[in-house]
N, C-alpha and C positions, 0 to 999 in steps of 0.2 A: 439570491441569484445576482451574479455580477452584471454590470452595465457596460461590458467591454464589446466593442465592435471593430471590425477591420473594414477599411474602404480601399478599393483598388480602382485605379483610373488609368486607362490608356487612351489618349486623345487623338485628335485629327493630325497632330504633328508627327505621329508615328515614331516618336523618339524612344519609347519604352513605357514601362509601367511604374507609376508611383503608388506606394502603399503606405497606409498609416494604421496603427493600432490606437484606438481612441477610448478613453474612459469618460463616460457621460455621468458617472456618479457624482462628481463634484458639482458645485453650483455652476461652475463654468467649465465646459468640456475641456479635456486635457489630452493632447496628442502625446502618447507615451513613447512611441518609436516611429521612425520613418525610414523607408527604403525606396531607392530608385534602381531599377534594373533595365539597362538598355536592351533593345531588341537586337538579336543577331541579324546581320545583313540579309541572310536568306529569308528569315521570317518577315522582316520589314518589306522586302520585295514581294513576298507572297501576299501580304496584307494590302500593299499598295496596288497590286495588280487586280485585286478583287473589287476595287472601286469602279472598274470597267467590265463590261461583258467580255467573256472569253470562253475558249473551249473547256469542256469538262468542269464547268464552274462550280456545280454543286459538290462534286468530289473534292476539288481543291479547297473550297470553303470549309467543308467538314474537317479536313485534315489540318488546315490553318487554325481552326477553332480549337482543336485538340492541342496543337503546339502552343498557341497563345495561353491556353489554360494551364499548361505545365509551367510557363513563366509565372503566371499568377500564383500557382502553388509554391513555387520557389520563393517568391516575394513574401508569402504568408509565413513560410518556414523561417525566413530571415527576420521577419518582424517578431516572431515569438522567441527566436534565439536571443534577440536583443533585450527581451523582457523577462520578468520572473514568472510569467503566466504560461499555462498550458492550453492546448487547443480546446479542451473541454470547458474552459472557463470563458471562452469567447461565445457570445450569443449568436452572432451571425457575421458573415462576410457580405458586404455590398460590392458586387463586381459589375462594372459598367459594360465590359465587352468592347470590341473594336468596331466602330461605325464604318460600314462599307457602302451603305446606301441610306440616304435620308430624303424621303419623298412624301411627306405628310400631305394629305388632302388632294393628292394627284390621282390620275388614272380612273379610279372608280368612285371618287368622292371621299374616300377614307384615306387611301394611301398607306404608307408604312414607314417605319424607321428600323433599319436592320443593324444590330450589333452582334457580331459573331463571337461566340465563346461556347464552352461546354460546362454549364454550371453543375450538371450531375457529376462530371469527372472531377471538378474542383471540390465538391462536397466529399467525394470518395477519397481524393488525395489528401485533403486537409483534415477530415474528420470534423468539419464545422459546417453548420447550415449556411446555405448560400442564397442570397436574394439577387435576382437578375431580371432582365427584360423590363427595364424601367419605363421606356418611352411609349410603348405601344398602348398602354392603358389610357394615357393622356391623348394619344392620337385617336383611339376609339371613341373618346369623349369629345371629338371635334377639335382637339388641340394640335399644336405643332410637335409635341413631344420634346420640345426644347425651347429655351434653356430650362434645366431643372434645378440649377443652383440658386436662383433668387430666393426661394423659401428658406434655404439653409443660410444664405447671406443675412436674411432678416433675423433668423434665430441667433446668429453668432455676432453680427456687427450692428444690428439695428439699434438706434438711439432715439428714445422718445423725444419729440420736440425738435428733431434735427433731420434735414434732408441729406441723404448720403448716396453717392454713386460708386459702384464697384464694377470694374471691368476685368474679366478674365481674358488674357491674351494667350490662347493656345494656338492651334492651327487656325481656328476661327475666333474672332473677338466677340464676346457676349457681355452685355451690359445689364447690371441690376440697379434699379432705382428704388431706394427705400425712402418713402415719404415720412414726414414727421408724424402723420396720423396713422402710421402702420400699414398703409397701402403699398403693395409690391407690384412693380412693373419690371419687365425684363425682356430682352430680345437680342438676337444676333445682329451685330451692326456691320458685319463685313469680314473680309479676310483678316486674320491675325498674322501668324507666321507662315501660313501655308505657301503663299506665293514667293515670299522672300527665301524660304528654305529651298523651294523648287529652283529658283533662279541661281541661288548660291551653289547648289549641288551641280547644276548644269555647267557652270563656268569655273568653279574652283575645285570641285570634287568633294567639298566639305558639306556635311549634313546641314549646317546652319552657319549663320554669320556671327561668329563669336563676339559678343559684346556690341555688335553692330558696327564694328570697325570698318568693314568693307563699305557699308552704306555711307558711313561718315566720310569716306574718301571720295565719294561721288557728289554730283550736283543734281538736285531735283530738276527734272524736265517737266516744266509746267504743262506743256501740251499733252504729254503722255498722261500725266496725273489727271488732267481735265477729262480726257477721253475715258480713262478708267472709271472716274466718278460719274460718268453718264450712265453706267449700268443701272437698270431700273431697280435693282435690289436696294441700292442706297436711298432711293426716294420713296419706296413703298412704306406704308405705315405699319407699325407693329399691331398684332403679334406676327413675328416672322423669324425664320431660322434658315440656316444654309449650311453648306459643307463643300466637300470636294466634288459633289454633283454639279456645282456651279462654278466654283473658283478652282480651276485646274490648269494644266499646261496649255491646253487648246485655247482656253479663255485668254490667257496671257498672250499667246502667240497672235491671237486675233487683234488684240489691242496694239500690238507692236507692228502689225502687218502694213499699216499705212504711214509708219514713222520712217524718217531717215535713219540710217544706221547709227545707233547710240552706243556709247561706251558701256560695257557691262556694269561697271560700278555706278554709272548714272541711272541705269534702270533699277539697280538695287536701291539707290537712294529714293527713287520715285516710288517704288513699292513700299518702302518704309513710310514715306509720306502718305501713301494711300491708306495704310492701316491707321496712321495717326489722324488723318482727316475723317475717316469713317467713324472712329470713336468720338472725336471732338465734335463733329457735326451732330451726332446722336445725343451727346451730353448737352450741348447747347440747346437743342430743340426740345428734348424730353425731360431734362433734369436741370433747368436753369437756376433752381434755388439751392442746389447742392452746395454744401460747405466744403467738401473735399472730394477728390476722386482717388480711390484706393485701387491699386493694380495688383493682380496675381497672375499666375501662369508663367510660362517660359519667357514671354515677351518683356517681363519686368527686368530681365537681365540684358536686354538690348538697350544700351545706353543712348544710342542714336534715336531710337524710337521713343524712349522716355523723354528725351530732350525735345523732340518734335511735339510730343503730346503737351508738354508744359508750355511750349511756344504757342500752340494752337489754343490753349486755355490759360491765358496769362493771369487771370484773376481767380483761378481755382487751384489750390494746392494739390499737386499730384504726388502720391507716395505709394510705397509698397505696403501690402497688408501686414508686413512684419511689425509696423508701427502699432497695429491693433492686436498684436500678440500671436499671429499665425503666419509663418513663413509662406511666401507665395507659391512654392512648389508643393505645399501640403494641402492647399485649400480645396481643390477639386476632389482629391482622394477622401479628405475629411467629409466632404459633402455626401459622398456615397456611403460612408459609415453612418452618417446621420439619417440618410434616406432608408438604409437598411433597418435602422432602429424604428423609424416611423412605420415601416411596413410591418415589422414584428409586433408593434404595439397597436396595429390597426388604425393608424393615423394617416391623414393625407400627406403627400409629399410634393405635390405640384402647387404652383401659384397660378390660378386660372387667368388672371389678367396678364401674366407673362406669356403663357403658352396659347391662350385662346380657347382652352377647354371649357366645356359647359359648366364645370364646377370642380370642386376639390375632389380628388380621387386618391385612394390607397394604391400605390404603384408597385409593380414588380410581382414576381412569383417566387415562392419559397421552395427551395430544394433541401429537404432535411438532411442532417448529417447521417 
């Protein structure tokens, strides 16, 4: 039987879907093909709207889940078209779904993390078994349900006898700390691209700040940065996770409400600095012995952000995960291929010290082909 798995990831940035076809048979996993498919503006708007309560919410959520799943199925078809393999040779698809609410531990003491998709439809369209609903088993075990990538980072990047830090900068920035003794810590350390993308779209009409050029044209406003960094999330200890439930347009407008009128590019520069400071402060506090910081996710392409990160961590080399053999845009999707494999093998997928769960758990539910 083959050891081929597909991983699909659509993250907080809402830019689209990344998919990878991965072969785990070699001694070192190999990504065979990669595809990125951007969301149509209508679907992106539907998914964005579901982050807030609204009329006919359940109906809109169900239809958006179907539409998202059809994008997933398209990515799967493209991955297989790029390869010599057929659907029947793939063991399973690990499909993350689109997070629209993330509130672990709240309300009734358990809370929830909601990723919409329709895994039954994906299994029907692709002819491949689907593993989905990753986070809620960890939440049921008292965890945050996030981040889930630290265990994968350990499996892929861990180096005996060396401390290593890896940060994924998607909509939210999440840090994995891999200790030389094999211990895994991880947590969300604050906004990644989510606020920068929001502000950029509001003032330029562009979905994101290409290469960080707009941020680089502005000046960091220290008072605004200091006010943003006062948010309790930055000072609370791990385990912790966050999302658009906390860092959203209203949050940003509140931080700006007592400021003098600022140039939009200066706000963008300050938001870029906020992401860099959130990451750097977390690394300095919780990973002081790391030998390097490897970066993945869309934020790695923001040259202004990468420069600010290196400036904040002058004694720590900051580099892309490409240097370790996996391009930054493939890491999260590959993580969900790995998690699907763990589930199919009956093996745990979470890192309890990262999520705060009571122990290791087999994650997700399997929807047979």
